[in-house]
C-alpha positions in Angstrom: -38.6 34.4 76.2 -34.9 33.2 75.3 -32.2 34.5 77.5 -28.7 33.3 76.2 -27.2 34.7 79.3 -29.5 32.6 81.9 -28.8 30.0 79.5 -25.3 30.1 80.2 -25.8 30.6 83.8 -27.3 27.1 84.4 -25.2 25.3 82.1 -22.1 26.7 84.2 -23.7 25.8 87.3 -24.7 22.1 85.7 -21.2 21.6 84.8 -19.8 22.7 88.0 -21.9 19.9 89.8 -20.1 17.2 87.2 -22.7 17.4 84.9 -20.5 16.1 81.4 -22.8 16.8 79.0 -23.3 20.4 80.8 -19.7 20.8 79.6 -20.6 20.0 76.1 -23.4 22.4 76.1 -21.3 25.1 77.4 -19.1 24.0 74.0 -21.8 24.8 71.9 -22.7 28.2 73.3 -18.8 29.5 72.6 -19.5 27.5 68.6 -22.6 29.8 68.5 -21.6 32.8 70.4 -25.2 32.6 72.6 -24.4 34.6 75.7 -20.7 34.9 75.2 -18.3 35.9 72.3 -18.1 33.3 69.9 -14.8 31.5 70.4 -14.5 28.3 68.3 -11.2 26.9 70.1 -12.6 27.5 73.5 -15.7 25.5 71.9 -14.0 22.9 70.8 -11.6 22.4 74.4 -15.1 21.9 76.0 -16.5 19.4 73.7 -13.1 17.2 73.8 -13.0 17.7 77.8 -17.0 16.3 77.6 -15.8 13.7 75.4 -13.2 12.6 77.7 -15.7 12.5 80.6 -17.6 9.9 78.6 -20.2 12.6 76.1 -21.6 11.0 73.0 -22.1 14.4 72.0 -18.7 16.0 72.7 -17.2 13.3 70.6 -19.6 14.2 67.7 -19.0 17.7 67.8 -15.4 17.5 67.7 -15.9 15.2 64.8 -17.7 18.5 63.1 -14.5 20.7 63.8 -12.1 17.6 62.4 -14.0 17.3 59.1 -14.2 21.1 58.8 -11.1 22.4 59.9 -12.6 25.4 62.5 -10.9 27.5 64.4 -7.3 26.1 64.9 -8.3 23.0 64.5 -6.3 21.2 61.1 -9.1 19.5 58.8 -8.5 15.7 59.3 -11.6 13.4 57.6 -9.8 10.4 59.2 -10.1 12.2 62.5 -13.6 13.1 61.9 -14.5 9.7 60.7 -13.0 8.2 64.2 -15.2 10.3 66.8 -18.3 10.1 64.7 -18.0 5.9 65.3 -17.3 6.0 68.6 -20.1 8.2 69.5 -22.2 6.3 66.9 -21.0 3.0 69.2 -22.4 5.2 72.3 -25.7 5.3 70.2 -25.9 8.7 69.5 -27.8 8.6 66.2 -26.6 11.9 64.5 -23.0 10.5 64.5 -24.3 7.6 62.8 -25.8 9.7 60.4 -22.4 11.5 59.9 -20.9 7.7 59.8 -23.2 7.0 56.9 -22.3 10.5 55.0 -18.8 10.0 55.3 -18.6 6.3 53.5 -21.4 7.6 51.3 -18.8 11.0 50.2 -15.6 9.0 50.4 -14.6 11.4 53.2 -11.6 10.0 55.4 -12.5 6.2 54.3 -12.7 5.1 50.5 -15.9 5.7 49.3 -18.5 2.2 50.4 -22.4 2.9 49.2 -23.1 -0.5 51.3 -21.9 0.4 54.4 -23.0 4.4 54.3 -26.6 2.3 54.0 -25.8 0.3 57.0 -25.3 3.5 59.1 -28.2 5.4 57.6 -30.4 2.4 58.6 -29.4 2.5 62.1 -30.2 5.8 62.8 -32.9 6.3 60.3 -35.6 5.6 63.5 -34.7 8.7 65.5 -33.1 10.9 63.3 -34.8 12.5 60.5 -31.2 13.6 59.1 -30.7 10.0 58.3 -34.0 9.2 56.7 -33.2 12.4 54.3 -29.9 11.0 53.1 -31.1 7.4 52.9 -33.9 8.7 50.7 -31.8 10.7 48.3 -29.2 7.5 48.2 -31.5 5.6 46.9 -33.0 7.9 44.5 -30.0 8.3 43.1 -29.3 4.4 42.8 -32.7 4.0 41.1 -31.8 7.1 38.6 -28.6 5.6 37.9 -30.2 2.0 37.6 -32.6 3.6 35.0 -30.3 5.2 33.4 -27.9 3.6 30.7 -24.6 3.7 31.3 -23.1 6.7 29.4 -19.7 6.5 27.6 -16.4 8.1 29.3 -16.3 11.8 28.6 -12.6 11.9 27.2 -10.9 14.6 29.0 -8.6 16.9 27.1 -4.8 17.0 28.3 -3.7 19.4 31.1 -1.1 21.1 29.4 1.6 23.3 30.4 0.3 25.3 33.9 1.8 28.3 35.7 -0.4 30.0 38.7 1.2 32.8 40.8 -1.0 33.2 44.3 -1.0 35.7 46.0 -2.0 36.5 49.9 -1.3 39.8 51.4 -3.0 39.6 55.1 0.0 40.8 57.3 -0.5 44.3 56.7 1.9 46.5 58.2 -0.7 49.1 60.2 -2.5 46.9 62.7 -5.9 47.8 61.9 -5.6 46.4 58.2 -4.4 42.8 59.2 -6.5 40.4 57.7 -6.6 36.8 59.4 -6.5 34.6 56.9 -5.1 35.5 53.2 -1.9 33.8 53.7 -3.0 30.4 54.7 -5.7 31.0 52.1 -2.7 31.1 49.7 -0.8 28.9 51.0 -3.4 26.0 51.2 -4.2 26.8 47.6 -0.8 26.9 46.2 -0.2 22.9 47.9 -3.7 22.1 45.8 -2.7 23.8 42.6 0.9 21.8 42.8 -1.4 18.5 43.1 -3.0 19.7 40.5 -0.2 20.1 38.3 0.5 23.5 38.0 4.0 24.9 38.3 4.2 27.7 41.3 5.6 30.7 40.6 7.9 32.3 42.6 10.4 35.6 41.7 13.5 34.7 42.6 12.6 32.0 44.9 10.3 34.5 47.2 7.4 34.0 48.6 4.4 35.6 47.3 2.3 36.1 50.6 2.4 40.0 52.6 3.7 41.8 48.5 4.5 45.6 48.6 3.7 47.5 45.5 7.3 47.1 43.9 7.0 43.2 44.6 3.4 42.9 43.2 4.2 44.7 40.0 7.7 43.2 39.5 5.9 39.4 40.1 2.9 40.1 37.9 5.4 41.5 35.1 7.5 38.7 35.1 5.0 36.1 35.7 3.2 37.2 32.6 6.7 36.6 30.7 7.4 33.6 32.1 4.0 32.1 30.9 4.8 33.7 27.4 8.5 32.8 27.0 8.4 29.4 28.2 4.9 28.7 26.2 2.5 27.8 29.0 -0.9 27.2 28.0 -2.6 27.7 31.2 -2.2 31.2 33.5 -3.8 31.4 36.8 -3.6 34.5 39.0 -5.0 34.6 42.7 -4.9 37.2 44.9 -6.1 37.2 48.5 -6.4 40.6 51.1 -7.5 44.1 50.4 -8.7 45.7 47.4 -10.4 48.7 46.5 -13.0 50.3 43.9 -12.3 54.0 42.3 -13.5 55.7 39.3 -14.8 52.3 38.2 -11.3 50.5 38.7 -10.1 47.8 41.1 -7.1 48.3 42.7 -4.9 45.7 45.0 -3.6 47.3 48.2 0.0 45.9 49.2 1.1 45.6 52.5 2.7 48.9 53.3 -0.5 51.0 52.3 -1.3 52.6 55.8 -4.2 55.1 54.7 -5.1 56.6 51.4 -4.8 60.1 52.3 -6.6 60.8 48.6 -8.5 59.2 46.4 -5.7 60.1 43.6 -2.7 58.3 45.6 -4.9 54.8 45.2 -3.0 54.9 41.6 0.2 55.8 42.7 0.2 53.2 45.8 -1.7 50.4 44.8 -1.6 47.7 41.9 -4.6 48.6 39.5 -6.2 45.4 38.2 -6.3 46.4 34.7 -2.6 46.3 34.3 -2.7 42.7 35.7 -5.7 41.9 32.6 -3.0 43.7 30.3 -0.3 41.4 31.6 -2.0 38.5 31.2 -3.7 39.0 27.5 -0.2 39.9 25.9 1.2 36.8 27.6 -0.7 35.0 24.7 -1.1 32.2 26.6 -4.9 30.3 25.8 -6.3 30.0 28.8 -6.2 32.6 31.4 -8.0 32.5 35.2 -8.1 35.1 37.4 -9.6 34.4 40.9 -10.0 37.7 43.4 -11.0 36.3 47.2 -10.5 40.5 48.3 -12.8 43.6 49.3 -12.6 41.7 52.8 -13.4 44.8 54.3 -13.0 48.6 53.0 -10.6 50.6 55.5 -10.9 53.1 53.3 -14.2 53.6 52.6 -13.8 57.4 54.4 -11.4 58.3 51.8 -13.1 60.7 49.0 -13.5 58.7 45.8 -13.1 55.6 46.9 -16.2 53.2 46.9 -17.6 52.1 50.1 -18.9 48.4 48.9 -16.9 45.5 47.0 -15.3 45.9 43.6 -16.1 47.1 40.3 -17.4 45.0 37.3 -14.6 43.5 35.2 -14.5 42.7 31.4 -11.8 40.1 30.0 -10.1 39.2 26.8 -10.8 36.2 24.8 -9.7 33.2 26.6 -9.9 34.7 30.0 -11.9 33.1 32.8 -12.8 35.5 35.9 -13.9 34.4 39.5 -15.0 37.2 42.4 -15.6 36.1 45.7 -18.5 38.4 46.1 -20.7 40.2 43.8 -20.1 43.6 42.1 -20.4 46.0 44.8 -20.5 43.8 47.9 -18.3 42.9 50.4 -16.6 39.1 50.9 -15.8 37.6 54.2 -12.8 37.0 56.1 -13.8 33.8 57.7 -12.7 35.0 61.1 -12.2 31.8 63.3 -11.3 29.6 60.7 -8.5 28.5 58.8 -9.6 29.8 55.2 -12.2 32.3 54.2 -15.9 31.1 53.1 -14.8 31.4 49.5 -11.3 29.9 49.8 -12.9 27.2 51.8 -15.1 26.4 49.2 -12.9 26.5 46.4 -10.3 24.0 48.0 -13.3 21.6 48.3 -14.4 22.2 44.7 -10.6 21.6 43.2 -11.0 18.0 45.3 -13.7 16.9 42.6 -12.2 15.1 39.6 -14.1 15.7 36.1 -15.4 19.3 36.7 -15.1 21.8 34.0 -14.2 25.1 35.4 -18.0 26.5 35.1 -19.2 23.5 37.2 -16.5 24.1 39.8 -17.3 27.7 40.5 -21.0 26.8 40.3 -20.2 24.3 43.4 -18.1 27.1 45.2 -21.0 29.8 44.1 -23.7 27.9 46.4 -20.9 26.5 49.1 -20.4 30.4 49.8 -23.9 31.6 49.6 -25.0 28.7 52.2 -21.7 28.8 54.1 -22.3 33.1 55.1 -26.4 32.3 55.2 -27.0 34.1 51.9 -25.1 37.3 52.9 -22.1 36.2 50.0 -22.9 35.4 46.7 -19.8 35.0 44.5 -19.5 35.7 40.5 -17.7 34.9 37.3 -17.3 36.2 34.0 -16.4 33.6 31.2 -14.4 34.1 28.3 -13.0 30.6 27.7 -12.7 29.2 24.5 -13.3 25.5 25.2 -13.2 23.6 28.5 -10.9 23.3 31.3 -10.8 21.1 33.9 -8.7 21.7 37.2 -9.0 18.1 37.8 -8.0 15.6 35.9 -7.7 12.7 38.0 -10.5 10.7 36.6 -10.3 7.0 37.0 
């Protein structure tokens, strides 16, 4: 019978007897939460200690942390590749496969398919994953040879782009605080800047951890700026608490500690219907709304507030709505990670050039579903005219 507590006991005992692979195994216990509370930072520390003692497995696990940005480890593809390569040179076939994958996908290094094939072939005798990656790559190359080259798709000009990015995580009531929304907002802001968006900041103030007055003013002045300066694209993103009441969705400002009755929702929170009306009135041709909300519902005991996620929403012409979870379902905050599963997937999807908005969020949906073990499935409502592309950096 499985007994993680006993497994942990013998792992620690082996580690105390100078078995460096046991040190690596202890990291695995903390990474997975086997027999101990899950702690990604402690897991990384044990992997690093094992690597310093000569463990190729410890090095490979360090590479995974750098590649994915788990715990407090900053995502760094270059460092990930270094760890994978060093472990591969020590004979770790899984690391060889990882190196091949990095070369195939161009992560931390310029994309190099021949080099990827070399690494996959080094690992294929001992590693089934390498065989699968090599087979898939060969199939792709075969399909390209059999398919005549298609003319390049002419992408539209980017147009003037404006974004309001809000992240509410540091709620004044400690029990409501969320770990990731402020980081989500910061990371998405930097990503959108790189993609040509002007980032709206009312009076030079930050748009994280906003109270109700700040939220209302920010949305109103954001829509007015988009209208008066004739922007082509207006994007609104919100990460934080949100609740559903009477068929409407409300964003929860940071000063809210509790909602005494459901009626106070209308007074203390921002109705998403008002946000949609402001955007519609701006006259901007392309409007994008992204809600990574309803991480949990601390107000579900309040009469009238629905215990699940957000209510379905409709949108006006020229609007694309993206939700981190299906209607009535909760989204995960991503505790122990830098970003929520949804925003993490979005940041990665925005790196891919030449994808229209539907393909971007299709990728996000697939990644989130896989990352959460099928617990969370994002959804979208599309009323755009024509196609919109976030990333036009196609060479």
